KEFITI-928703 format. One record per residue: residue number from 0; residue in three letters; y, z, x of N, C-alpha, C in turn. Coordinates in steps of 0.1 Angstrom, whole numbers, plus 2048, in hexadecimal, padded with zeros to 3 digits. Example, Ala and Ser with C-alpha at 12.3 -4.5 7.8 and 13.67 -1.06 7.14 Angstrom:
REM KEFITI-928703
site resi: 0 | resn: ALA | ny: 7C7 | nz: 84E | nx: 884 | cay: 7D3 | caz: 84E | cax: 87B | cy: 7DF | cz: 84E | cx: 884 .
site resi: 1 | resn: SER | ny: 7EA | nz: 847 | nx: 880 | cay: 7F5 | caz: 847 | cax: 889 | cy: 800 | cz: 84F | cx: 881 .
//
This chain:
REM KEFITI-928703
site resi: 0 | resn: MET | ny: A2B | nz: 0DA | nx: 29A | cay: A2A | caz: 0E8 | cax: 29F | cy: A38 | cz: 0EE | cx: 29D .
site resi: 1 | resn: LEU | ny: A38 | nz: 0FB | nx: 29B | cay: A44 | caz: 103 | cax: 299 | cy: A44 | cz: 10F | cx: 2A2 .
site resi: 2 | resn: ASN | ny: A4F | nz: 110 | nx: 2A9 | cay: A51 | caz: 11B | cax: 2B2 | cy: A5F | cz: 120 | cx: 2B1 .
site resi: 3 | resn: HIS | ny: A62 | nz: 129 | nx: 2A8 | cay: A6F | caz: 12E | cax: 2A5 | cy: A6E | cz: 13D | cx: 2A3 .
site resi: 4 | resn: ILE | ny: A78 | nz: 144 | nx: 2AA | cay: A78 | caz: 153 | cax: 2A9 | cy: A86 | cz: 157 | cx: 2A7 .
site resi: 5 | resn: THR | ny: A88 | nz: 161 | nx: 29F | cay: A95 | caz: 167 | cax: 29D | cy: A94 | cz: 177 | cx: 29E .
site resi: 6 | resn: ILE | ny: A9B | nz: 17D | nx: 2A8 | cay: A9A | caz: 18B | cax: 2AA | cy: AA7 | cz: 191 | cx: 2AA .
site resi: 7 | resn: MET | ny: AA8 | nz: 19E | nx: 2A7 | cay: AB5 | caz: 1A5 | cax: 2A7 | cy: AB2 | cz: 1B3 | cx: 2AD .
site resi: 8 | resn: GLY | ny: ABB | nz: 1B6 | nx: 2B7 | cay: AB9 | caz: 1C3 | cax: 2BE | cy: AC5 | cz: 1C5 | cx: 2C7 .
site resi: 9 | resn: ARG | ny: AC4 | nz: 1D0 | nx: 2CF | cay: ACF | caz: 1D4 | cax: 2D8 | cy: ACB | cz: 1D0 | cx: 2E6 .
site resi: 10 | resn: LEU | ny: AD6 | nz: 1CC | nx: 2EE | cay: AD3 | caz: 1C9 | cax: 2FC | cy: AD0 | cz: 1D6 | cx: 303 .
site resi: 11 | resn: THR | ny: AC6 | nz: 1D5 | nx: 30C | cay: AC2 | caz: 1E1 | cax: 314 | cy: ACA | cz: 1E2 | cx: 321 .
site resi: 12 | resn: ARG | ny: AD1 | nz: 1D7 | nx: 325 | cay: AD9 | caz: 1D7 | cax: 331 | cy: AE3 | cz: 1CB | cx: 32F .
site resi: 13 | resn: ASP | ny: AED | nz: 1CB | nx: 338 | cay: AF6 | caz: 1BF | cax: 338 | cy: AEE | cz: 1B3 | cx: 33B .
site resi: 14 | resn: PRO | ny: AF2 | nz: 1A7 | nx: 335 | cay: AEB | caz: 19B | cax: 338 | cy: AED | cz: 197 | cx: 347 .
site resi: 15 | resn: GLU | ny: AE3 | nz: 191 | nx: 34D | cay: AE4 | caz: 18D | cax: 35B | cy: AE6 | cz: 17D | cx: 35B .
site resi: 16 | resn: LEU | ny: AF2 | nz: 179 | nx: 360 | cay: AF5 | caz: 16A | cax: 360 | cy: AF2 | cz: 165 | cx: 36E .
site resi: 17 | resn: ARG | ny: AEA | nz: 15B | nx: 36F | cay: AE7 | caz: 154 | cax: 37C | cy: AE9 | cz: 145 | cx: 37A .
site resi: 18 | resn: ARG | ny: AE8 | nz: 13E | nx: 385 | cay: AEA | caz: 12F | cax: 384 | cy: ADE | cz: 129 | cx: 38C .
site resi: 19 | resn: THR | ny: AD9 | nz: 11E | nx: 387 | cay: ACF | caz: 117 | cax: 38E | cy: AD5 | cz: 110 | cx: 39A .
site resi: 20 | resn: SER | ny: ACD | nz: 10A | nx: 3A2 | cay: AD2 | caz: 103 | cax: 3AE | cy: ADB | cz: 0F7 | cx: 3AA .
site resi: 21 | resn: SER | ny: AD9 | nz: 0F2 | nx: 39E | cay: AE2 | caz: 0E7 | cax: 399 | cy: AEE | cz: 0EC | cx: 391 .
site resi: 22 | resn: GLY | ny: AF0 | nz: 0F9 | nx: 390 | cay: AFB | caz: 0FF | cax: 38A | cy: AFA | cz: 102 | cx: 37B .
site resi: 23 | resn: ILE | ny: AEE | nz: 101 | nx: 375 | cay: AEC | caz: 104 | cax: 367 | cy: AEC | cz: 113 | cx: 365 .
site resi: 24 | resn: ALA | ny: AF3 | nz: 118 | nx: 35C | cay: AF4 | caz: 127 | cax: 359 | cy: AE8 | cz: 12B | cx: 351 .
site resi: 25 | resn: VAL | ny: AE2 | nz: 137 | nx: 355 | cay: AD7 | caz: 13D | cax: 34E | cy: AD9 | cz: 14C | cx: 34D .
site resi: 26 | resn: ALA | ny: AD9 | nz: 151 | nx: 341 | cay: ADB | caz: 160 | cax: 340 | cy: ACE | cz: 166 | cx: 33B .
site resi: 27 | resn: SER | ny: ACA | nz: 171 | nx: 341 | cay: ABE | caz: 178 | cax: 33C | cy: AC2 | cz: 186 | cx: 338 .
site resi: 28 | resn: PHE | ny: ABC | nz: 18B | nx: 32D | cay: ABE | caz: 198 | cax: 327 | cy: AB2 | cz: 19C | cx: 31F .
site resi: 29 | resn: THR | ny: AB2 | nz: 1A9 | nx: 31C | cay: AA7 | caz: 1AF | cax: 314 | cy: AAD | cz: 1B5 | cx: 308 .
site resi: 30 | resn: LEU | ny: AA6 | nz: 1B3 | nx: 2FD | cay: AAA | caz: 1B9 | cax: 2F0 | cy: A9F | cz: 1C4 | cx: 2EC .
site resi: 31 | resn: ALA | ny: AA4 | nz: 1CF | nx: 2E8 | cay: A9C | caz: 1DA | cax: 2E2 | cy: A9C | cz: 1D7 | cx: 2D3 .
site resi: 32 | resn: VAL | ny: A90 | nz: 1D4 | nx: 2CE | cay: A8E | caz: 1D0 | cax: 2C0 | cy: A85 | cz: 1DA | cx: 2B9 .
site resi: 33 | resn: ASP | ny: A8B | nz: 1E1 | nx: 2AF | cay: A83 | caz: 1EB | cax: 2A8 | cy: A79 | cz: 1E4 | cx: 29E .
site resi: 34 | resn: ARG | ny: A6D | nz: 1E9 | nx: 29D | cay: A63 | caz: 1E4 | cax: 294 | cy: A67 | cz: 1E8 | cx: 286 .
site resi: 35 | resn: ASP | ny: A63 | nz: 1E1 | nx: 27C | cay: A67 | caz: 1E4 | cax: 26E | cy: A5F | cz: 1F0 | cx: 268 .
site resi: 36 | resn: PHE | ny: A54 | nz: 1F4 | nx: 26F | cay: A4C | caz: 1FE | cax: 26A | cy: A49 | cz: 209 | cx: 275 .
site resi: 37 | resn: GLY | ny: A45 | nz: 215 | nx: 270 | cay: A42 | caz: 21F | cax: 27A | cy: A33 | cz: 220 | cx: 27D .
site resi: 38 | resn: SER | ny: A30 | nz: 228 | nx: 286 | cay: A22 | caz: 22A | cax: 28A | cy: A1B | cz: 232 | cx: 27F .
site resi: 39 | resn: ARG | ny: A0E | nz: 231 | nx: 27F | cay: A06 | caz: 238 | cax: 274 | cy: A07 | cz: 247 | cx: 276 .
site resi: 40 | resn: GLU | ny: A07 | nz: 24C | nx: 282 | cay: A06 | caz: 25A | cax: 285 | cy: A13 | cz: 261 | cx: 281 .
site resi: 41 | resn: GLY | ny: A1E | nz: 25D | nx: 287 | cay: A2B | caz: 265 | cax: 286 | cy: A35 | cz: 25E | cx: 27D .
site resi: 42 | resn: GLY | ny: A33 | nz: 251 | nx: 27A | cay: A3C | caz: 24A | cax: 272 | cy: A49 | cz: 245 | cx: 27A .
site resi: 43 | resn: GLU | ny: A49 | nz: 248 | nx: 287 | cay: A54 | caz: 244 | cax: 28F | cy: A53 | cz: 235 | cx: 292 .
site resi: 44 | resn: ARG | ny: A5E | nz: 22E | nx: 291 | cay: A5E | caz: 220 | cax: 294 | cy: A5E | cz: 21E | cx: 2A3 .
site resi: 45 | resn: GLU | ny: A56 | nz: 213 | nx: 2A7 | cay: A55 | caz: 210 | cax: 2B5 | cy: A60 | cz: 205 | cx: 2B8 .
site resi: 46 | resn: THR | ny: A62 | nz: 203 | nx: 2C5 | cay: A6C | caz: 1F9 | cax: 2CA | cy: A65 | cz: 1F0 | cx: 2D3 .
site resi: 47 | resn: ASP | ny: A68 | nz: 1E3 | nx: 2D2 | cay: A63 | caz: 1D9 | cax: 2DB | cy: A6F | cz: 1D4 | cx: 2E4 .
site resi: 48 | resn: PHE | ny: A6C | nz: 1D2 | nx: 2F0 | cay: A76 | caz: 1CD | cax: 2FA | cy: A73 | cz: 1BF | cx: 2FD .
site resi: 49 | resn: ILE | ny: A7C | nz: 1B6 | nx: 2F8 | cay: A79 | caz: 1A8 | cax: 2F9 | cy: A82 | cz: 1A1 | cx: 302 .
site resi: 50 | resn: ASP | ny: A7D | nz: 19A | nx: 30C | cay: A85 | caz: 193 | cax: 316 | cy: A8A | cz: 186 | cx: 310 .
site resi: 51 | resn: CYS | ny: A97 | nz: 183 | nx: 313 | cay: A9D | caz: 177 | cax: 30D | cy: AA4 | cz: 16F | cx: 319 .
site resi: 52 | resn: VAL | ny: AA4 | nz: 162 | nx: 317 | cay: AAB | caz: 159 | cax: 321 | cy: AB4 | cz: 150 | cx: 319 .
site resi: 53 | resn: ALA | ny: AC1 | nz: 14E | nx: 31D | cay: ACA | caz: 145 | cax: 317 | cy: ACF | cz: 13B | cx: 322 .
site resi: 54 | resn: TRP | ny: ACF | nz: 12F | nx: 31F | cay: AD3 | caz: 125 | cax: 329 | cy: AE1 | cz: 11F | cx: 325 .
site resi: 55 | resn: ARG | ny: AE8 | nz: 119 | nx: 32F | cay: AF4 | caz: 112 | cax: 32E | cy: AFF | cz: 11A | cx: 327 .
site resi: 56 | resn: GLN | ny: B06 | nz: 114 | nx: 31D | cay: B11 | caz: 11A | cax: 317 | cy: B0D | cz: 127 | cx: 30F .
site resi: 57 | resn: THR | ny: B01 | nz: 127 | nx: 30A | cay: AFC | caz: 133 | cax: 303 | cy: AFB | cz: 13E | cx: 30D .
site resi: 58 | resn: GLY | ny: AF6 | nz: 13C | nx: 319 | cay: AF4 | caz: 146 | cax: 323 | cy: B02 | cz: 14B | cx: 327 .
site resi: 59 | resn: GLU | ny: B0C | nz: 142 | nx: 329 | cay: B19 | caz: 146 | cax: 32D | cy: B20 | cz: 14F | cx: 322 .
site resi: 60 | resn: PHE | ny: B1D | nz: 14B | nx: 315 | cay: B23 | caz: 152 | cax: 30A | cy: B1D | cz: 161 | cx: 30A .
site resi: 61 | resn: VAL | ny: B10 | nz: 162 | nx: 30B | cay: B09 | caz: 16F | cax: 30B | cy: B0E | cz: 178 | cx: 316 .
site resi: 62 | resn: SER | ny: B10 | nz: 172 | nx: 322 | cay: B14 | caz: 17A | cax: 32E | cy: B23 | cz: 17E | cx: 32C .
site resi: 63 | resn: LYS | ny: B2B | nz: 177 | nx: 325 | cay: B39 | caz: 17A | cax: 324 | cy: B3B | cz: 184 | cx: 319 .
site resi: 64 | resn: TYR | ny: B34 | nz: 183 | nx: 30D | cay: B38 | caz: 18B | cax: 302 | cy: B2E | cz: 196 | cx: 2FE .
site resi: 65 | resn: PHE | ny: B23 | nz: 197 | nx: 304 | cay: B19 | caz: 1A1 | cax: 301 | cy: B17 | cz: 1AB | cx: 30D .
site resi: 66 | resn: ALA | ny: B14 | nz: 1B7 | nx: 30A | cay: B12 | caz: 1C2 | cax: 314 | cy: B07 | cz: 1CB | cx: 30F .
site resi: 67 | resn: LYS | ny: B03 | nz: 1D4 | nx: 318 | cay: AF9 | caz: 1DE | cax: 314 | cy: AFD | cz: 1E5 | cx: 307 .
site resi: 68 | resn: GLY | ny: AF3 | nz: 1E6 | nx: 2FE | cay: AF5 | caz: 1EE | cax: 2F2 | cy: AFA | cz: 1E5 | cx: 2E7 .
site resi: 69 | resn: ARG | ny: AFE | nz: 1D9 | nx: 2E9 | cay: B04 | caz: 1D0 | cax: 2DF | cy: AF8 | cz: 1CA | cx: 2D7 .
site resi: 70 | resn: MET | ny: AFA | nz: 1CA | nx: 2CA | cay: AF0 | caz: 1C4 | cax: 2C1 | cy: AF1 | cz: 1B5 | cx: 2C1 .
site resi: 71 | resn: ALA | ny: AE5 | nz: 1AE | nx: 2C2 | cay: AE5 | caz: 19F | cax: 2C3 | cy: ADA | cz: 19A | cx: 2BA .
site resi: 72 | resn: VAL | ny: ADD | nz: 18E | nx: 2B5 | cay: AD3 | caz: 187 | cax: 2AD | cy: AD0 | cz: 17A | cx: 2B5 .
site resi: 73 | resn: VAL | ny: AC3 | nz: 179 | nx: 2B9 | cay: ABF | caz: 16D | cax: 2C2 | cy: AB6 | cz: 164 | cx: 2BA .
site resi: 74 | resn: SER | ny: AB9 | nz: 158 | nx: 2BA | cay: AB1 | caz: 14E | cax: 2B3 | cy: AAC | cz: 143 | cx: 2BE .
site resi: 75 | resn: GLY | ny: A9F | nz: 141 | nx: 2BE | cay: A9B | caz: 137 | cax: 2C9 | cy: A8C | cz: 135 | cx: 2C7 .
site resi: 76 | resn: ARG | ny: A85 | nz: 134 | nx: 2D3 | cay: A77 | caz: 131 | cax: 2D3 | cy: A70 | cz: 13B | cx: 2DD .
site resi: 77 | resn: LEU | ny: A64 | nz: 13E | nx: 2DA | cay: A5C | caz: 146 | cax: 2E3 | cy: A55 | cz: 13D | cx: 2EE .
site resi: 78 | resn: GLN | ny: A56 | nz: 142 | nx: 2FA | cay: A51 | caz: 13A | cax: 305 | cy: A48 | cz: 144 | cx: 30E .
site resi: 79 | resn: ILE | ny: A3D | nz: 13F | nx: 312 | cay: A34 | caz: 146 | cax: 31B | cy: A35 | cz: 140 | cx: 329 .
site resi: 80 | resn: ARG | ny: A38 | nz: 148 | nx: 333 | cay: A39 | caz: 143 | cax: 341 | cy: A2E | cz: 148 | cx: 349 .
site resi: 81 | resn: ASN | ny: A28 | nz: 140 | nx: 352 | cay: A1E | caz: 145 | cax: 35C | cy: A26 | cz: 145 | cx: 369 .
site resi: 82 | resn: TRP | ny: A23 | nz: 14F | nx: 371 | cay: A29 | caz: 150 | cax: 37E | cy: A21 | cz: 159 | cx: 387 .
site resi: 83 | resn: THR | ny: A24 | nz: 159 | nx: 394 | cay: A1C | caz: 160 | cax: 39E | cy: A25 | cz: 16A | cx: 3A4 .
site resi: 84 | resn: ASP | ny: A21 | nz: 177 | nx: 3A5 | cay: A29 | caz: 182 | cax: 3AA | cy: A28 | cz: 182 | cx: 3BA .
site resi: 85 | resn: LYS | ny: A2F | nz: 18B | nx: 3C0 | cay: A30 | caz: 18C | cax: 3CF | cy: A22 | cz: 18E | cx: 3D5 .
site resi: 86 | resn: GLU | ny: A19 | nz: 195 | nx: 3CE | cay: A0C | caz: 197 | cax: 3D3 | cy: A02 | cz: 18C | cx: 3D1 .
site resi: 87 | resn: GLY | ny: A07 | nz: 181 | nx: 3CA | cay: 9FE | caz: 176 | cax: 3C7 | cy: 9F7 | cz: 177 | cx: 3BA .
site resi: 88 | resn: ASN | ny: 9F9 | nz: 181 | nx: 3B2 | cay: 9F3 | caz: 182 | cax: 3A5 | cy: 9F9 | cz: 179 | cx: 39B .
site resi: 89 | resn: LYS | ny: 9F1 | nz: 173 | nx: 393 | cay: 9F6 | caz: 16A | cax: 388 | cy: 9FA | cz: 173 | cx: 37D .
site resi: 90 | resn: ARG | ny: A06 | nz: 170 | nx: 377 | cay: A0C | caz: 178 | cax: 36C | cy: A10 | cz: 16F | cx: 361 .
site resi: 91 | resn: ARG | ny: A12 | nz: 175 | nx: 355 | cay: A17 | caz: 16D | cax: 34A | cy: A22 | cz: 176 | cx: 343 .
site resi: 92 | resn: THR | ny: A2C | nz: 170 | nx: 33F | cay: A37 | caz: 177 | cax: 338 | cy: A3B | cz: 16F | cx: 32C .
site resi: 93 | resn: ALA | ny: A3F | nz: 176 | nx: 321 | cay: A44 | caz: 170 | cax: 315 | cy: A53 | cz: 173 | cx: 314 .
site resi: 94 | resn: GLU | ny: A5A | nz: 169 | nx: 310 | cay: A69 | caz: 16A | cax: 30F | cy: A6E | cz: 161 | cx: 304 .
site resi: 95 | resn: VAL | ny: A79 | nz: 165 | nx: 2FF | cay: A80 | caz: 15D | cax: 2F4 | cy: A8A | cz: 154 | cx: 2FB .
site resi: 96 | resn: VAL | ny: A89 | nz: 147 | nx: 2FA | cay: A93 | caz: 13E | cax: 2FF | cy: A9E | cz: 13C | cx: 2F4 .
site resi: 97 | resn: ALA | ny: AA9 | nz: 142 | nx: 2F5 | cay: AB4 | caz: 142 | cax: 2EB | cy: ABA | cz: 135 | cx: 2E9 .
site resi: 98 | resn: ASP | ny: ABA | nz: 130 | nx: 2DD | cay: AC2 | caz: 124 | cax: 2D9 | cy: AD0 | cz: 129 | cx: 2D4 .
site resi: 99 | resn: ASN | ny: AD0 | nz: 134 | nx: 2CC | cay: ADC | caz: 13A | cax: 2C7 | cy: ADC | cz: 149 | cx: 2C8 .
site resi: 100 | resn: VAL | ny: AE8 | nz: 14E | nx: 2CB | cay: AE9 | caz: 15D | cax: 2CC | cy: AF5 | cz: 161 | cx: 2C4 .
site resi: 101 | resn: TYR | ny: AF3 | nz: 16A | nx: 2BA | cay: AFE | caz: 16E | cax: 2B1 | cy: B01 | cz: 17D | cx: 2B3 .
site resi: 102 | resn: PHE | ny: B0D | nz: 181 | nx: 2AF | cay: B10 | caz: 18F | cax: 2B0 | cy: B09 | cz: 196 | cx: 2A4 .
site resi: 103 | resn: GLY | ny: B02 | nz: 1A1 | nx: 2A7 | cay: AFB | caz: 1A9 | cax: 29D | cy: B03 | cz: 1B5 | cx: 297 .
site resi: 104 | resn: ASP | ny: B0E | nz: 1B7 | nx: 29D | cay: B17 | caz: 1C2 | cax: 299 | cy: B25 | cz: 1BD | cx: 29A .
site resi: 105 | resn: SER | ny: B2E | nz: 1C5 | nx: 295 | cay: B3C | caz: 1C1 | cax: 295 | cy: B43 | cz: 1C9 | cx: 2A0 .
site resi: 106 | resn: LYS | ny: B4E | nz: 1C3 | nx: 2A5 | cay: B55 | caz: 1CA | cax: 2AF | cy: B5B | cz: 1D7 | cx: 2AA .
site resi: 107 | resn: ARG | ny: B5E | nz: 1D7 | nx: 29D | cay: B63 | caz: 1E4 | cax: 296 | cy: B58 | cz: 1EF | cx: 297 .
site resi: 108 | resn: ASP | ny: B4B | nz: 1EB | nx: 296 | cay: B41 | caz: 1F6 | cax: 297 | cy: B41 | cz: 1FD | cx: 2A4 .
site resi: 109 | resn: ASP | ny: B46 | nz: 1F7 | nx: 2AF | cay: B46 | caz: 1FC | cax: 2BC | cy: B52 | cz: 205 | cx: 2BF .
site resi: 110 | resn: GLN | ny: B5C | nz: 205 | nx: 2B6 | cay: B68 | caz: 20C | cax: 2BA | cy: B66 | cz: 21B | cx: 2BD .
site resi: 111 | resn: GLY | ny: B5D | nz: 222 | nx: 2B6 | cay: B5B | caz: 230 | cax: 2B8 | cy: B50 | cz: 233 | cx: 2C2 .
site resi: 112 | resn: SER | ny: B49 | nz: 229 | nx: 2C7 | cay: B3E | caz: 22C | cax: 2D0 | cy: B43 | cz: 22C | cx: 2DE .
site resi: 113 | resn: ASN | ny: B3A | nz: 230 | nx: 2E7 | cay: B3D | caz: 230 | cax: 2F5 | cy: B3D | cz: 223 | cx: 2FC .
site resi: 114 | resn: ALA | ny: B38 | nz: 219 | nx: 2F5 | cay: B37 | caz: 20B | cax: 2FB | cy: B44 | cz: 205 | cx: 2FB .
site resi: 115 | resn: SER | ny: B48 | nz: 1FE | nx: 305 | cay: B54 | caz: 1F6 | cax: 306 | cy: B51 | cz: 1E8 | cx: 309 .
site resi: 116 | resn: TYR | ny: B57 | nz: 1DF | nx: 302 | cay: B54 | caz: 1D1 | cax: 304 | cy: B60 | cz: 1C9 | cx: 309 .
site resi: 117 | resn: GLY | ny: B69 | nz: 1D0 | nx: 310 | cay: B74 | caz: 1CA | cax: 317 | cy: B7F | cz: 1C5 | cx: 30E .
site resi: 118 | resn: GLY | ny: B7F | nz: 1C9 | nx: 302 | cay: B8A | caz: 1C6 | cax: 2F9 | cy: B8A | cz: 1B7 | cx: 2F5 .
site resi: 119 | resn: ASN | ny: B7F | nz: 1B0 | nx: 2F6 | cay: B7F | caz: 1A2 | cax: 2F3 | cy: B80 | cz: 1A0 | cx: 2E4 .
site resi: 120 | resn: THR | ny: B86 | nz: 196 | nx: 2E0 | cay: B87 | caz: 192 | cax: 2D1 | cy: B7E | cz: 186 | cx: 2CF .
site resi: 121 | resn: TYR | ny: B76 | nz: 182 | nx: 2D8 | cay: B6C | caz: 177 | cax: 2D7 | cy: B73 | cz: 16A | cx: 2D2 .
site resi: 122 | resn: GLY | ny: B7B | nz: 165 | nx: 2DA | cay: B81 | caz: 158 | cax: 2D8 | cy: B8B | cz: 158 | cx: 2CD .
site resi: 123 | resn: GLY | ny: B91 | nz: 163 | nx: 2CA | cay: B9C | caz: 164 | cax: 2C0 | cy: B97 | cz: 168 | cx: 2B2 .
site resi: 124 | resn: ASN | ny: B8A | nz: 167 | nx: 2B0 | cay: B85 | caz: 16B | cax: 2A3 | cy: B7F | cz: 179 | cx: 2A4 .
site resi: 125 | resn: SER | ny: B81 | nz: 181 | nx: 29A | cay: B7B | caz: 18E | cax: 299 | cy: B6D | cz: 18D | cx: 293 .
site resi: 126 | resn: TYR | ny: B63 | nz: 18B | nx: 29B | cay: B55 | caz: 188 | cax: 296 | cy: B50 | cz: 195 | cx: 290 .
site resi: 127 | resn: GLY | ny: B4B | nz: 193 | nx: 284 | cay: B45 | caz: 19E | cax: 27C | cy: B36 | cz: 19E | cx: 27E .
site resi: 128 | resn: ASN | ny: B2F | nz: 1A6 | nx: 275 | cay: B21 | caz: 1A7 | cax: 276 | cy: B1B | cz: 19A | cx: 271 .
site resi: 129 | resn: SER | ny: B14 | nz: 193 | nx: 27A | cay: B0F | caz: 186 | cax: 277 | cy: B02 | cz: 186 | cx: 270 .
site resi: 130 | resn: TYR | ny: AFD | nz: 192 | nx: 26D | cay: AEF | caz: 192 | cax: 267 | cy: AEF | cz: 19B | cx: 25A .
site resi: 131 | resn: GLY | ny: AFA | nz: 19F | nx: 255 | cay: AF9 | caz: 1A7 | cax: 249 | cy: B03 | cz: 1A3 | cx: 23E .
site resi: 132 | resn: GLY | ny: B08 | nz: 197 | nx: 23E | cay: B11 | caz: 193 | cax: 234 | cy: B1F | cz: 194 | cx: 237 .
site resi: 133 | resn: ASN | ny: B23 | nz: 19A | nx: 242 | cay: B32 | caz: 19A | cax: 245 | cy: B35 | cz: 18C | cx: 24B .
site resi: 134 | resn: SER | ny: B41 | nz: 188 | nx: 24A | cay: B45 | caz: 17B | cax: 24E | cy: B4C | cz: 17C | cx: 25C .
site resi: 135 | resn: TYR | ny: B4C | nz: 171 | nx: 263 | cay: B53 | caz: 16F | cax: 270 | cy: B61 | cz: 16D | cx: 26D .
site resi: 136 | resn: GLY | ny: B6A | nz: 174 | nx: 273 | cay: B78 | caz: 171 | cax: 272 | cy: B7D | cz: 171 | cx: 264 .
site resi: 137 | resn: ASN | ny: B85 | nz: 167 | nx: 260 | cay: B8A | caz: 166 | cax: 253 | cy: B83 | cz: 15C | cx: 24A .
site resi: 138 | resn: SER | ny: B78 | nz: 157 | nx: 24F | cay: B70 | caz: 14D | cax: 247 | cy: B6A | cz: 154 | cx: 23B .
site resi: 139 | resn: GLY | ny: B6C | nz: 14F | nx: 22F | cay: B66 | caz: 154 | cax: 223 | cy: B58 | cz: 14F | cx: 221 .
site resi: 140 | resn: SER | ny: B53 | nz: 146 | nx: 22A | cay: B46 | caz: 140 | cax: 228 | cy: B3C | cz: 149 | cx: 22D .
site resi: 141 | resn: ASN | ny: B31 | nz: 14B | nx: 225 | cay: B26 | caz: 154 | cax: 228 | cy: B1A | cz: 14D | cx: 224 .
site resi: 142 | resn: TYR | ny: B11 | nz: 149 | nx: 22E | cay: B05 | caz: 141 | cax: 22B | cy: AF9 | cz: 14A | cx: 22D .
site resi: 143 | resn: GLY | ny: AF4 | nz: 151 | nx: 223 | cay: AE8 | caz: 158 | cax: 224 | cy: AE8 | cz: 163 | cx: 22E .
site resi: 144 | resn: GLY | ny: AF3 | nz: 16A | nx: 230 | cay: AF3 | caz: 175 | cax: 23A | cy: AFA | cz: 170 | cx: 247 .
site resi: 145 | resn: TYR | ny: AF9 | nz: 163 | nx: 24A | cay: B00 | caz: 15E | cax: 256 | cy: B0E | cz: 158 | cx: 251 .
site resi: 146 | resn: SER | ny: B17 | nz: 159 | nx: 25A | cay: B25 | caz: 154 | cax: 256 | cy: B2A | cz: 14A | cx: 260 .
site resi: 147 | resn: ALA | ny: B31 | nz: 140 | nx: 25B | cay: B37 | caz: 137 | cax: 264 | cy: B44 | cz: 13C | cx: 26A .
site resi: 148 | resn: PRO | ny: B46 | nz: 139 | nx: 277 | cay: B53 | caz: 13E | cax: 27D | cy: B5F | cz: 137 | cx: 276 .
site resi: 149 | resn: ALA | ny: B6A | nz: 13F | nx: 276 | cay: B76 | caz: 13A | cax: 270 | cy: B7C | cz: 12F | cx: 279 .
site resi: 150 | resn: ALA | ny: B81 | nz: 124 | nx: 273 | cay: B87 | caz: 119 | cax: 27A | cy: B95 | cz: 11E | cx: 27F .
site resi: 151 | resn: PRO | ny: B99 | nz: 119 | nx: 28B | cay: BA6 | caz: 11C | cax: 290 | cy: BB1 | cz: 118 | cx: 286 .
site resi: 152 | resn: ALA | ny: BBB | nz: 11F | nx: 285 | cay: BC6 | caz: 11C | cax: 27B | cy: BCB | cz: 10E | cx: 27C .
site resi: 153 | resn: SER | ny: BCC | nz: 108 | nx: 288 | cay: BD1 | caz: 0FB | cax: 28A | cy: BC8 | cz: 0F0 | cx: 284 .
site resi: 154 | resn: ASP | ny: BBB | nz: 0F3 | nx: 282 | cay: BB2 | caz: 0E9 | cax: 27C | cy: BB1 | cz: 0EA | cx: 26D .
site resi: 155 | resn: PHE | ny: BB8 | nz: 0F3 | nx: 267 | cay: BB6 | caz: 0F6 | cax: 259 | cy: BC1 | cz: 0EF | cx: 251 .
site resi: 156 | resn: ALA | ny: BBC | nz: 0E8 | nx: 247 | cay: BC5 | caz: 0E1 | cax: 23E | cy: BC0 | cz: 0E2 | cx: 22F .
site resi: 157 | resn: MET | ny: BC9 | nz: 0E5 | nx: 226 | cay: BC5 | caz: 0E7 | cax: 218 | cy: BC3 | cz: 0D9 | cx: 212 .
site resi: 158 | resn: LEU | ny: BB8 | nz: 0D8 | nx: 20A | cay: BB5 | caz: 0CC | cax: 203 | cy: BB9 | cz: 0CE | cx: 1F4 .
site resi: 159 | resn: GLU | ny: BBE | nz: 0C4 | nx: 1EE | cay: BC0 | caz: 0C4 | cax: 1E0 | cy: BB3 | cz: 0C3 | cx: 1D8 .
site resi: 160 | resn: ASP | ny: BB3 | nz: 0C6 | nx: 1CB | cay: BA7 | caz: 0C6 | cax: 1C3 | cy: BA2 | cz: 0B8 | cx: 1C1 .
site resi: 161 | resn: ASP | ny: BA9 | nz: 0AD | nx: 1C3 | cay: BA4 | caz: 0A0 | cax: 1C0 | cy: B9B | cz: 09C | cx: 1CC .
site resi: 162 | resn: ASP | ny: B91 | nz: 093 | nx: 1C8 | cay: B87 | caz: 08F | cax: 1D2 | cy: B8C | cz: 084 | cx: 1DC .
site resi: 163 | resn: ALA | ny: B98 | nz: 080 | nx: 1DB | cay: B9D | caz: 075 | cax: 1E3 | cy: B9F | cz: 079 | cx: 1F2 .
site resi: 164 | resn: GLN | ny: BA1 | nz: 086 | nx: 1F4 | cay: BA3 | caz: 08B | cax: 202 | cy: B96 | cz: 08F | cx: 209 .
site resi: 165 | resn: LEU | ny: B8B | nz: 08F | nx: 202 | cay: B7E | caz: 093 | cax: 208 | cy: B7A | cz: 088 | cx: 212 .
site resi: 166 | resn: PRO | ny: B75 | nz: 08C | nx: 21E | cay: B71 | caz: 083 | cax: 228 | cy: B64 | cz: 07C | cx: 226 .
site resi: 167 | resn: PHE | ny: B5D | nz: 07F | nx: 21B | cay: B4F | caz: 079 | cax: 219 | cy: B4E | cz: 073 | cx: 20B .
//
């Protein structure tokens, strides 16, 4: 069986970080995701509001670096939860359980907007658009639209052209 979903949209509010009774971090947030097509009548595109949940380090990452209005790319699985409301009615809700969350816009894109993200540089790298071919930091690697983060300068060592130095 396969259950994998990837969505891209803007956060409708700041992520809410909570902890379970055992101390595990869980962040919940909602993405506004535009449909690729418009309605038949007016041609206007509709927007879906999709609930997302990120656990542990991913949840802490989302709560630290994402805010309302920020573009995010979420990769994970779709989960249906059954629950009972305060009146005793049985309810169902669908949500994306995030395995990975990427920046969908660059910090540079936000310079002229009203949104402020606290001046973070995201761990020392200037993360670019992770979904359109721009690379993260100074890494020249670009894998099909996604880019690998640049390695810290202390971990970088030039290799000669001979195969003797290769680790494999």
